[in-house]
C-alpha positions in Angstrom: 0.1 0.0 0.1 3.1 2.4 1.1 4.3 1.9 -2.5 0.9 2.2 -4.2 0.6 5.8 -2.2 4.1 6.8 -3.1 3.4 6.1 -6.8 0.0 8.0 -6.7 1.6 10.9 -4.9 4.4 10.9 -7.7 1.6 11.2 -10.3 0.0 13.5 -8.8 2.8 15.7 -8.6 3.9 15.1 -11.8 0.7 15.8 -13.3 -0.4 19.0 -11.3 -3.1 17.7 -9.3 -1.3 18.4 -6.1 -0.3 21.9 -7.1 -3.5 23.7 -5.7 -3.5 21.2 -2.6 0.1 21.4 -2.0 0.0 25.1 -2.7 -2.8 25.6 0.1 -1.0 23.6 2.3 2.3 25.5 2.3 -0.1 28.9 2.3 -1.7 27.7 5.4 1.8 26.7 7.0 3.7 29.4 5.7 0.7 32.3 6.6 1.3 31.0 10.4 5.2 30.6 10.2 5.5 33.8 8.8 3.3 35.9 11.1 4.5 33.5 14.1 7.9 34.5 13.4 7.5 38.1 12.4 5.2 38.6 15.6 7.8 36.7 17.6 10.7 38.4 16.5 8.9 41.9 17.0 7.3 41.2 20.2 11.1 39.6 21.8 12.5 43.1 20.0 10.0 45.7 21.7 10.0 43.5 25.5 14.0 44.4 25.1 13.5 47.6 24.1 10.6 48.5 26.8 13.2 46.4 29.3 15.5 49.5 29.1 12.9 52.1 30.3 13.9 50.6 33.6 17.3 49.5 32.7 17.0 45.8 33.4 14.1 43.1 33.3 13.4 44.1 37.3 13.6 46.5 39.6 14.2 46.4 43.3 13.2 49.5 44.8 14.0 50.2 48.7 14.8 53.2 51.3 17.8 51.3 52.9 20.3 48.7 52.0 18.6 45.5 51.2 20.4 42.3 52.7 23.7 41.1 50.8 22.3 37.3 50.8 19.5 38.3 48.3 22.2 40.0 46.1 24.2 36.9 46.0 21.4 34.8 45.7 20.3 36.5 42.3 24.0 36.0 41.4 23.7 32.3 42.2 20.7 32.2 39.8 22.8 33.6 37.0 21.6 37.2 37.0 23.4 40.1 36.2 23.0 42.7 39.3 23.8 46.7 39.4 23.1 49.2 42.0 21.9 52.6 41.6 21.3 55.5 44.5 19.0 58.4 43.9 19.1 61.7 46.2 19.2 65.4 45.8 22.1 67.4 47.0 23.7 70.7 46.4 26.5 71.1 43.7 28.5 73.9 44.0 31.3 76.0 42.4 33.0 78.5 43.9 29.9 81.0 45.2 27.4 79.5 42.7 25.0 76.6 44.2 23.0 74.4 42.7 20.1 71.8 43.8 20.7 68.4 42.0 19.2 65.2 41.6 22.2 62.5 41.8 22.0 59.3 40.4 25.0 57.0 41.6 25.6 54.2 39.4 27.7 51.1 39.9 29.3 48.8 38.2 27.5 47.0 35.4 24.7 49.9 34.7 22.8 49.5 32.6 22.2 46.3 32.5 19.8 46.9 29.4 20.1 50.4 27.1 22.9 52.7 26.8 23.8 55.8 28.6 24.0 58.8 26.2 26.6 61.6 26.4 27.8 64.6 24.3 30.0 67.6 24.1 27.1 69.5 23.5 23.4 69.3 23.9 23.0 69.3 20.2 26.0 67.8 18.6 26.9 64.0 18.3 25.7 61.9 20.7 27.7 58.8 22.2 26.6 55.8 23.4 28.3 53.9 26.2 27.3 50.8 27.7 28.6 51.7 31.1 28.1 55.0 33.6 30.8 57.6 34.1 34.2 56.3 35.7 35.2 57.2 38.9 35.9 61.1 39.6 34.2 61.5 37.0 30.2 63.0 36.5 28.3 63.4 33.6 25.7 66.3 33.9 22.4 68.1 32.3 23.4 70.7 30.4 21.4 73.5 32.1 23.8 72.5 35.2 26.6 73.8 33.2 25.5 78.0 33.2 24.4 77.7 36.4 27.7 76.9 37.9 29.4 78.7 35.6 31.3 75.4 34.8 32.7 73.9 31.6 33.2 70.4 30.8 36.7 69.4 31.9 36.3 71.3 34.8 35.6 70.3 38.5 32.9 71.1 40.6 32.0 70.2 43.9 29.8 67.6 45.7 29.8 67.2 49.2 33.5 66.5 50.8 34.8 66.1 46.9 35.5 67.4 44.0 34.5 65.6 40.9 35.4 66.2 37.0 32.7 67.0 34.7 33.4 64.8 31.8 30.5 65.1 29.4 26.7 66.2 29.2 24.2 63.8 29.9 21.7 63.5 26.8 19.8 60.2 27.4 19.4 57.7 30.4 17.6 54.3 29.4 15.8 54.6 32.9 15.5 58.3 32.9 11.7 58.4 33.7 12.1 55.4 36.5 12.0 57.6 39.4 9.2 60.0 37.7 10.8 62.5 40.1 13.9 64.9 38.8 14.1 67.5 41.4 16.8 69.9 39.6 19.7 69.0 36.5 20.4 65.7 36.5 24.1 64.7 37.7 25.3 61.2 37.1 28.6 59.9 39.2 30.1 56.7 39.9 29.1 54.5 43.2 32.5 54.4 44.1 32.6 58.0 44.8 29.8 58.1 47.3 32.5 57.3 50.3 34.8 60.0 49.6 31.6 62.6 48.9 29.7 62.0 51.9 26.9 63.2 51.1 25.2 59.9 52.2 24.9 59.8 56.2 22.5 58.4 58.5 18.9 59.5 57.9 19.6 60.9 54.6 16.9 60.3 52.1 18.1 58.1 49.7 16.2 55.8 47.0 18.4 52.8 46.8 17.4 50.9 43.4 18.5 47.4 42.4 18.4 46.4 38.8 18.2 42.4 37.6 18.7 40.9 34.0 18.7 37.4 32.8 16.3 34.7 31.6 12.7 35.6 32.4 12.0 32.3 34.5 15.3 32.7 36.3 14.2 36.3 37.2 10.6 35.3 38.4 12.2 32.5 40.4 14.3 34.8 42.4 11.8 37.3 42.8 9.1 34.9 44.2 12.1 33.4 46.6 12.7 36.9 48.4 9.1 38.6 47.8 8.0 37.3 51.2 10.6 39.0 53.0 10.4 42.6 51.4 9.7 44.8 54.4 7.6 47.9 54.4 8.6 50.4 51.5 10.4 48.1 49.4 8.8 46.7 45.9 9.8 44.9 42.8 9.2 47.0 39.7 8.7 45.8 36.3 8.2 47.7 33.1 4.3 47.0 33.4 4.7 48.7 36.9 7.0 51.2 36.7 6.1 52.8 33.3 2.0 51.9 32.5 2.1 54.1 29.3 5.0 51.9 27.9 3.1 48.7 29.3 -0.6 49.6 27.9 1.0 50.7 24.5 2.5 47.0 24.6 -0.5 45.4 25.6 -2.9 47.0 22.6 0.1 46.1 20.3 0.3 42.6 21.6 -3.5 42.3 21.2 -3.4 43.6 17.3 -0.6 40.9 17.0 -2.2 38.2 18.3 -5.3 39.1 16.3 -3.2 39.6 13.3 -1.4 35.8 13.6 -5.5 34.6 14.8 -6.8 35.9 11.7 -3.7 34.3 9.7 -4.8 31.1 11.1 -8.4 31.6 9.9 -7.3 32.5 6.2 -5.0 29.5 6.3 -8.2 26.9 6.8 -10.2 28.9 4.7 -7.4 28.2 1.7 -6.9 24.8 2.6 -10.5 23.9 2.7 -11.5 25.2 -0.5 -8.1 23.6 -2.3 -9.3 20.1 -0.8 -13.0 20.6 -2.7 -10.9 20.9 -5.4 -9.0 18.3 -5.0 -11.5 15.7 -4.2 -13.8 16.9 -7.2 -10.4 15.7 -9.8 -9.7 12.6 -8.2 -13.4 11.0 -8.3 -12.5 9.5 -11.9 -9.3 7.7 -10.1 -10.9 6.3 -7.4 -13.8 5.1 -9.5 -10.9 3.2 -11.6 -9.3 1.8 -8.3 -12.6 0.2 -7.2 -13.0 -1.0 -10.6 -9.4 -2.6 -10.2 -10.6 -4.3 -6.8 -9.4 -2.0 -4.3 -11.8 -1.7 -1.2 -13.2 1.4 0.6 -11.0 1.0 3.3 -7.8 0.4 1.0 -8.6 3.7 -1.0 -9.1 5.6 2.6 -5.8 4.2 3.5 -4.1 5.2 -0.1 -5.6 8.9 0.3 -4.5 8.8 4.3 -0.9 8.1 3.0 -1.1 10.2 0.0 -2.1 13.0 2.9 1.0 12.2 5.2 3.4 12.9 2.1 1.5 15.7 1.2 1.7 17.2 4.8 5.4 16.4 5.2 6.3 18.2 1.9 4.1 21.1 2.8 5.2 21.6 6.1 8.5 21.8 5.1 7.8 24.0 2.4 6.3 26.4 4.1 8.8 26.5 6.9 11.6 27.5 4.0 9.1 30.2 2.7 8.5 31.7 5.9 12.0 31.6 6.9 13.3 33.3 3.7 10.3 35.7 3.7 10.4 37.0 7.5 14.4 36.6 7.1 14.3 39.1 3.9 11.6 41.3 5.2 13.6 42.1 8.4 16.9 42.5 6.6 15.5 45.2 4.4 13.4 46.8 7.4 15.5 46.2 10.0 17.4 49.5 10.0 14.1 51.2 9.9 12.7 49.7 12.8 15.5 51.2 14.9 15.5 48.0 17.1 17.8 45.0 18.4 15.8 41.7 16.7 16.3 38.9 18.7 16.3 35.5 17.0 12.7 33.7 16.7 12.0 30.7 18.9 10.7 27.2 17.7 7.3 27.8 18.8 6.4 29.8 15.5 7.6 26.8 13.6 5.7 24.0 15.6 2.5 26.5 15.1 2.8 26.5 11.7 3.1 22.8 11.2 0.6 22.6 13.7 -1.6 24.4 11.8 -1.1 22.5 8.4 -2.0 19.1 9.9 -4.7 20.0 11.6 -6.3 22.0 8.9 -5.5 18.9 6.9 -7.3 16.8 9.5 -9.9 18.8 10.3 -10.7 20.4 7.0 -9.6 18.5 4.0 -9.4 15.0 5.4 -13.3 14.2 5.7 -14.3 15.2 2.1 -11.3 13.4 0.7 -11.8 10.1 3.1 -15.8 10.3 1.9 -14.4 10.3 -1.9 -13.8 7.0 -1.2 -17.4 6.0 -1.4 -17.7 7.2 -5.1 -19.3 4.2 -7.1 -17.5 3.4 -10.4 -21.2 3.9 -12.4 -22.0 7.5 -10.6 -19.0 8.6 -12.3 -19.4 7.7 -15.6 -22.3 9.5 -15.6 -21.2 12.2 -14.3 -22.9 12.0 -11.0 -22.1 14.4 -8.0 -19.1 13.3 -6.0 -20.3 12.2 -2.6 -19.3 14.8 0.2 -18.6 13.8 3.6 -22.0 14.6 5.6 -22.0 18.2 6.1 -22.4 18.0 10.0 -19.1 16.3 9.9 -17.0 18.5 8.2 -18.5 21.7 9.7 -17.6 19.8 13.3 -14.1 18.6 12.5 -13.5 22.4 10.4 -14.6 24.4 14.0 -13.2 22.3 16.0 -9.9 22.5 14.1 -10.2 26.6 14.1 -11.1 26.7 17.5 -8.2 25.0 18.5 -5.6 26.4 16.3 -7.1 30.1 17.5 -6.5 29.2 21.3 -3.4 27.6 20.9 -2.1 30.5 18.8 -3.2 33.3 21.1 -3.7 31.8 24.6 -6.3 34.3 25.0 -10.0 32.4 25.0 -11.6 35.6 25.2 -9.7 36.3 21.4 -10.3 33.0 20.2 -14.0 33.1 21.1 -14.6 36.8 19.5 -12.5 35.5 16.3 -14.5 32.5 15.9 -17.9 33.8 16.9 -17.4 36.8 14.2 -16.3 34.7 11.7 -19.4 31.8 12.1 -21.9 35.2 11.8 -20.1 36.5 9.1 -20.0 33.2 7.5 -23.5 32.4 7.8 -24.7 36.2 6.9 -22.3 36.7 4.1 -23.3 33.2 2.4 -26.8 33.6 2.8 -27.4 36.8 1.5 -25.0 36.2 -1.6 -26.8 32.8 -2.3 -30.5 34.9 -2.3 -29.0 37.7 -4.1 -27.4 35.4 -7.0 -30.0 33.1 -7.6 -32.1 36.0 -8.3 -29.4 37.6 -11.0 -31.7 36.5 -14.0 -33.7 39.5 -14.2 -30.9 42.0 -14.4 -29.1 39.4 -16.9 -31.9 39.5 -19.2 -32.2 43.2 -19.1 -27.9 43.3 -19.9 -26.4 43.0 -23.1 -23.1 41.4 -24.2 -20.4 40.6 -21.5 -22.7 42.0 -18.4 -25.1 39.6 -19.8 -22.5 36.7 -19.7 -21.4 37.7 -16.5 -25.1 37.8 -15.0 -25.8 34.3 -16.5 -22.5 32.9 -14.7 -23.3 34.3 -11.4 -26.4 32.9 -11.7 -26.0 29.8 -13.4 -23.3 28.6 -10.2 -25.0 30.4 -7.7 -23.8 27.9 -5.1 -19.8 28.4 -6.2 -19.8 31.7 -6.5 -21.7 32.3 -3.2 -18.7 30.4 -2.1 -16.6 32.6 -3.5 -18.3 35.6 -2.4 -17.8 34.4 1.0 -14.3 33.8 0.8 -13.7 37.2 -0.8 -15.7 39.2 1.7 -14.1 37.3 4.7 -10.5 38.0 3.3 -11.7 41.6 2.3 -13.0 41.9 5.8 -10.4 40.7 7.9 -7.9 42.7 6.1 -10.2 46.2 6.5 -10.7 45.1 10.3 -7.0 45.3 10.9 -6.5 48.2 9.0 -9.4 50.1 10.9 -7.9 48.5 14.2 -4.6 49.8 13.2 -6.0 53.0 12.9 -7.4 53.3 15.8 -4.3 51.9 17.6 -1.6 54.9 16.6 -4.1 57.2 16.3 -4.6 56.5 20.0 -0.8 56.6 20.9 -0.7 59.8 19.2 -3.2 61.4 20.8 -1.5 59.8 23.8 1.6 62.4 23.0 0.6 65.1 21.4 3.7 67.5 20.1 3.5 70.2 23.2 2.6 67.3 25.6 3.8 69.1 29.0 7.3 68.0 29.9 7.7 69.9 33.1 6.1 69.8 36.2 6.4 72.4 39.5 5.5 70.7 42.8 6.0 72.4 46.4 4.6 75.7 45.3 3.3 77.8 47.9 0.4 79.6 48.3 2.4 82.8 48.1 4.4 82.2 45.5 1.2 81.5 43.0 0.7 84.9 41.7 4.4 85.4 41.1 4.7 82.0 39.5 1.7 83.3 37.0 3.5 86.3 36.4 6.9 84.5 35.7 5.7 81.7 33.3 3.2 84.4 31.4 6.1 87.2 31.0 7.9 84.1 29.3 5.1 83.1 27.0 4.8 79.8 29.1 1.1 78.4 29.4 1.0 76.2 32.5 -1.9 73.3 32.4 -3.8 74.9 35.6 -2.5 75.4 39.4 -4.1 73.2 41.7 -3.6 72.3 45.3 -2.3 69.5 46.7 -2.8 67.6 49.8 -2.0 64.2 51.1 -4.8 62.2 52.5 -6.5 58.5 52.1 -9.8 56.9 52.3 -10.8 55.6 56.6 -13.8 54.7 56.0 -17.0 53.9 53.3 -20.6 54.0 54.9 -19.0 53.8 58.5 -17.2 50.2 58.0 -13.1 49.9 57.0 -12.7 50.2 52.9 -12.4 46.5 50.9 -11.0 46.5 47.6 -13.3 44.3 45.2 -12.1 40.9 44.0 -10.4 41.6 40.9 -8.8 44.8 41.5 -5.9 46.3 43.0 -5.7 49.4 45.2 -3.1 50.0 47.9 -5.2 51.7 51.1 -2.3 52.1 53.0 -0.7 54.4 50.9 -1.9 58.4 50.7 -3.3 59.9 47.8 -2.6 63.1 46.7 -6.2 65.3 47.3 -7.1 68.8 45.5 -10.2 71.0 45.4 -11.6 73.1 42.6 -14.9 74.9 42.1 -14.7 73.8 38.0 -14.0 70.5 36.7 -10.8 69.9 35.6 -9.3 69.7 32.2 -9.8 66.3 30.3 -12.0 65.3 33.2 -15.9 63.8 32.4 -18.5 63.0 34.5 -19.7 59.6 34.2 -22.2 59.4 37.4 -23.7 61.8 39.6 -23.4 65.3 39.2 -20.6 68.4 39.5 -21.3 70.9 42.3 -22.2 74.4 41.7 -21.8 77.2 43.8 -23.7 76.0 46.9 -21.1 73.1 47.5 -21.6 71.5 50.6 -19.4 68.6 51.9 -18.9 66.5 49.0 -16.4 64.7 46.9 -15.8 63.5 43.3 -14.0 60.0 43.0 -12.0 59.1 40.1 -13.2 55.8 38.3 -10.5 53.5 38.7 -10.7 53.9 42.6 -14.6 53.9 42.9 -14.6 50.5 40.9 -11.8 49.1 43.0 -13.6 50.2 46.3 -17.4 49.5 45.0 -18.7 53.1 45.5 -21.5 54.3 44.1 -23.2 58.2 43.8 -24.8 58.9 47.6 -22.1 56.6 49.5 -20.5 58.4 52.6 -16.6 58.5 52.8 -14.7 58.7 55.8 -11.5 60.6 54.6 -8.1 61.4 56.7 -5.7 64.3 56.4 -3.4 64.3 58.6 -5.3 63.6 62.5 -7.7 64.9 61.2 -10.8 62.7 59.9 -14.1 64.3 58.1 -17.3 63.0 56.8 -18.3 63.7 52.6 -21.1 62.4 50.5 -19.8 61.0 47.0 -21.6 63.7 44.4 -19.9 62.2 41.1 -17.8 59.9 39.6 -14.8 61.2 37.1 -13.5 59.3 34.1 -10.1 61.1 33.4 -7.0 60.5 31.2 -3.8 59.6 33.2 -1.9 60.0 29.9 -2.2 63.8 29.7 0.9 64.7 31.4 -1.5 67.0 33.5 -2.1 66.9 37.5 -4.8 64.6 37.8 -6.0 63.8 41.4 -7.8 60.5 42.7 -10.1 62.5 44.8 -11.3 66.0 44.4 -13.4 68.3 46.8 -15.3 71.6 47.1 -12.6 74.4 48.0 -14.5 75.2 51.5 -13.9 71.1 52.8 -10.3 71.3 51.9 -9.0 74.9 51.7 -8.5 74.6 55.6 -5.9 71.8 55.3 -2.5 73.2 54.7 -0.7 72.1 51.1 1.2 72.6 48.5 0.7 73.4 44.8 1.4 71.5 41.9 1.4 72.8 37.5 2.8 71.4 34.5 3.8 73.0 31.2 5.5 72.5 28.1 9.0 74.2 27.7 11.3 73.9 24.1 14.4 72.3 24.6 16.3 75.2 23.3 14.8 77.2 25.6 15.7 75.2 29.1 18.1 78.0 30.6 14.5 79.8 32.0 14.5 76.6 34.0 17.8 77.9 35.6 16.0 81.5 36.3 13.0 80.0 37.3 15.0 77.7 40.7 16.8 81.0 40.9 13.8 83.1 41.4 11.6 80.6 43.3 14.6 78.5 45.3 11.7 76.2 47.0 9.8 74.9 44.1 10.7 71.7 42.8 10.9 71.0 38.7 10.6 67.7 37.4 11.8 67.0 33.8 9.8 64.2 31.9 11.8 64.8 28.5 13.8 62.0 28.6 10.5 60.0 29.3 8.6 61.4 26.8 11.4 61.0 24.1 11.5 57.0 24.7 8.1 56.8 24.5 7.6 58.3 21.0 10.6 56.2 20.1 8.6 52.7 21.2 5.3 54.3 19.9 6.8 55.0 16.7 8.7 51.6 16.1 5.3 49.7 17.9 3.1 51.5 15.0 5.8 50.5 11.9 6.0 47.0 13.7 2.1 46.8 13.3 1.9 48.4 10.0 4.5 45.8 8.5 1.8 42.8 10.2 -1.1 44.3 8.5 0.6 44.5 5.0 1.4 40.3 5.4 -2.0 39.7 6.6 -3.4 41.4 3.1 -0.9 39.7 1.1 -2.1 36.3 3.0 -6.0 37.3 2.1 -5.1 37.8 -1.5 -3.6 34.2 -1.8 -6.8 32.9 0.0 -9.0 34.8 -3.2 -6.9 33.0 -5.7 -6.9 29.9 -4.1 -10.8 30.2 -4.1 -11.2 31.1 -7.6 -8.8 28.2 -8.3 -11.5 25.8 -6.7 -13.8 26.6 -9.7 -11.6 26.6 -12.9 -12.9 23.5 -14.2 -16.4 24.7 -14.7 -15.0 27.7 -16.1 -13.1 25.5 -18.8 -15.8 24.2 -20.0 -17.9 26.8 -20.2 -15.5 29.1 -22.2 -14.6 26.1 -24.6 -18.2 26.0 -25.0 -18.6 29.8 -25.8 -15.7 29.8 -28.1 -16.7 27.0 -30.0 -19.9 28.3 -30.5 -18.5 31.5 -31.9 -17.6 34.1 -29.0 -14.3 36.0 -29.3 -11.8 36.0 -26.6 -12.2 39.6 -26.0 -16.0 38.6 -25.0 -15.1 35.8 -22.8 -12.1 37.6 -21.1 -14.8 41.0 -20.9 -17.7 38.4 -19.1 -15.1 36.9 -16.6 -14.1 40.5 -15.9 -17.2 41.7 -15.1 -18.0 38.5 -13.3 -15.7 38.6 -10.9 -16.0 42.6 -10.4 -19.5 42.0 -9.6 -18.9 39.7 -7.2 -16.2 42.0 -5.7 -18.6 44.8 -5.4 -21.1 42.6 -3.4 -18.2 41.2 -1.3 -16.8 44.8 -0.4 -20.2 46.1 0.6 -20.7 43.1 2.8 -16.7 43.2 3.7 -17.6 46.8 4.8 -20.6 46.1 7.0 -18.6 43.0 8.7 -15.6 44.9 9.2 -17.6 47.4 11.0 -18.8 45.6 13.6 -16.2 43.6 14.1 -13.8 46.2 14.7 -16.5 47.9 16.8 -16.0 44.6 18.8 -11.9 44.2 19.0 -11.8 47.8 19.7 -14.0 48.3 22.7 -14.2 45.0 24.2 -10.8 43.7 23.7 -8.5 46.9 23.4 -10.4 49.4 25.4 -10.0 52.1 22.5 -12.5 54.6 21.5 -14.8 53.7 18.4 -16.3 55.8 15.5 -17.9 55.4 12.3 -16.1 55.5 9.5 -18.1 56.4 6.0 -15.4 56.0 3.9 -15.5 52.3 4.5 -18.5 52.2 2.7 -17.2 53.4 -0.6 -13.7 52.0 -0.3 -15.2 48.4 0.5 -17.1 47.9 -2.6 -14.7 49.8 -4.7 -11.5 47.7 -3.4 -13.6 44.6 -3.8 -14.5 45.1 -7.5 -11.2 45.8 -8.5 -9.2 43.6 -6.5 -11.8 40.6 -7.2 -11.8 41.7 -11.1 -7.4 41.8 -11.3 -7.1 38.7 -9.0 -10.1 36.7 -11.4 -8.2 37.4 -14.6 -4.8 36.6 -13.1 -5.7 33.3 -11.9 -8.4 32.6 -14.9 -6.1 33.6 -17.8 -5.5 30.1 -19.0 -9.1 29.6 -19.6 -9.1 32.3 -22.3 -5.7 31.2 -23.4 -6.2 27.4 -24.0 -7.6 26.5 -27.3 -11.4 24.8 -27.0 -10.4 21.8 -29.0 -7.9 20.8 -26.1 -10.6 21.5 -23.4 -13.5 19.5 -25.6 -11.3 16.5 -26.1 -10.3 16.5 -21.9 -14.1 16.5 -21.4 -14.8 13.4 -23.9 
C-alpha cells in the first residue's frame, strides 16, 4: 500500500493534481509560520526595547540597603545585577550653588540600554554601555551655566570634587523615578564614600537592577518577595512605566489578532483546495474500485498521500516563512531601529500544527468520503459523494477553535474571532446565495459581456456564493486590521501630542502663586492649571473600613494626593452623579478606577483622613479621566470649602521647548523652594517606542493583506474546471476571446463589489467589538469605508480573477473539449 501511495503521490505531483492542495498547505503553514516568526521577533525586540525603560528586567526599590544574601542569591541564579542610588544634594563651584538630582551608578549599569553623552546639547551623541568612571560626573546641560562651569572643569559635591566629563543627554531609565528635582548629575557609586553626601537619616532611594532569563528572574523574585519590608517593592516595565505597558499590551493584542486571522485564512484556503482536489480525483477513485480496491484500502491510500503531502507542505512552508521573514527584517531592520533577536521554534511548530490540523479537520473528511464514489456514478458524471455536512463543519470548527486558542493563548480573543467568523459566514453566505439566485432579471436586461456575467453568476449561484464568502471574509479581515491599526496608532499619537507638558512644578507655596503665574506668562509659557495638593486617604466607606473588590488592585495603606476645585478639571468627564455648583456642600468627586476598586456608588458616605483629622463627605460624582495627558490629575477632588483649611502645596505642569531650558535656571533662582520635574527623557523614549510599534503593526498588516489575496486566488482556482468547460463551449459557438475575457472581468467585479459591501459592514461591526471589548479603545464610524469597500472589492476581485483564470481564455477550445470527452 505504501508503494502505491508513493506512486499516487508521484503521479499527482507530475500531473499537477497536487499543485492546488500543496500550494494551499504551503500557504497555510507559511502564513502562520511567517506571521509567527515575524510577531515573535517583533515581540522579543519590543520587550527588550521596553525593558530599557527601567535599565533591566526587574528593579527592586528600597529606602535602605537590602540584605547582601539577596544579591548573592540573584548572582547564584545567573542574574546580572547593578546598584543605583538616587538622592538630591547641592553641587557648587565657587559661590555658585545648585540643587541637583544625583544618580550614583555601580558597575554594570545599565544592564539593558545605553547611556547617551555628548560635548554639547545638540552635537553628536556618543552611546556608552556603562556609567561615568570614578572621579567623573556627567551632568545635565543646564547645570553648566548655573554653576559657570565647562566640560573638563571640576565641581564640588559634598566633601569631594569631581570632574565634569560630558553632558548627559540620554538615560535608559531616565523616567524611572519620575521625580527629578533639579538638573541630573550622574556619578560613579565608588565616589559616594569620599563625597560623604549619604549619611544616616539621609533620604536616599536605592534601586537594585536585575537582568536575565525570564524564568530565572521570576524564580528569584518569588523566593524573596515574602521577605520584603515596608517601603520595598519590585518594579517591572508594566508597573514602572504603565504607558509603555499599555502600548505593549495593545500592540500584543493586535499582533495576536493578526496571527489568529492568519490561521483562519489558512484554514479557508486549505478547505477550498481540498474541495477541488476531491472533485478532480473522482475518476481515479472509480478506476481503483473497478480494479478491486476496497473502500478501506482507498481511504488508507489517500491517508498515506495526505501524510506525504503534509510533510512536503510543512517543509516548504517552513522554508518560505523563514526566507520571507529574514528578507523583510534584512530590508526593514534598520528602519525599525531596534535590535532584532532570533525567533524561537514555537512559531514553526505552530505553523506545522496549523497545517496538520487543517488537513485533518478541513481536508480529510471530503477526501475520505470520496472513497465512496461508485464507478457508474462517475461515468454518468453524477455528483461526487461528500462527507456529511455535520462532520465537515464540526471537524473544521474544532480544528479552527483549537488553532485559535493554541495561537493566541487567550480564550476571549479565540471566541471573539470564531464567533465573528461564524456570524459573518452565515450572513454573507445567505445573502450571497439569495442575491445570486436572483441575478437572472438584471441579466436578461443586460447586453454582451454583462449578460454573460449575470448568467454565470446565476448559473453557479452556490459556487459563486462560496467565492463571495471567501472574498468578503478575506477583505473583511484586512479591513478590520486597517481600522484597528488606525485606531491603535491614532490612540498612541493622541496620548503624546506634540506639545505634551514636559515639566512639572511641585512644592509651590500659596504665597508664590501670583508671582509664579506672572513669571511664566512673562516668558510666554502656558501652564496646565494650578492645583492645591493635600496628602490624605480614605479611612472608611459608609462607616466600615474600605475593602478592595475581588479582581481589583488598590493600595489602601498609601496616601492619595487630594485637591479642591470649583470647576471640573480639564480632561475630566463625569460618568455618574453631578458636579457641584455654587452651593457646594460636604461632597467629593472620586476617580472611576478608585470607585470601581472600592465598589463605590453615588450617595456613599466616605470618611477621609488628612493628617490626624477625619471628616465625612458624600460621594456626589464619579469622574473618568486620562492619566496620560501629563496634566495634574487626582483621585479625589473636593469643593474649596471642604479642603481649603488644610495647609497644602500646589502643583502645575507646562511645555517648554528644548532650546529654552535655561529658563529653568531663572525659575529655580527666583523660586528656590519650588521643585522642577523634567519629563523630556521619558517622553522621548515613549515616542520612540510607539513609533517602532506603529511600524511593526503596519508590517504585520501588510503580510496579512498579502495572505488574504492568496486565499482569494485559491478560492478562484477551486472553480477553474467549470470555467474551462464554459469558455470552451462559448468559443466553440463563436464567442470571441475578448467577449469571454470581458464577461470574466465583469463577473468577478460584480462578485467583488458585493463582497466589498458585505465586508465593509462586517469590518465595521468586528472593529467595534475588537476596539471596545478587547483593546479598550474609542470607536468611531468610518463613512469612507462604505465607499472603499465595494470599490476595492471590485478592483481586487477583477484583477485576481483575471490573473487566475487567464488560462481559461488562452487554452484552445479543442484541447478542453477533448479532455472532457
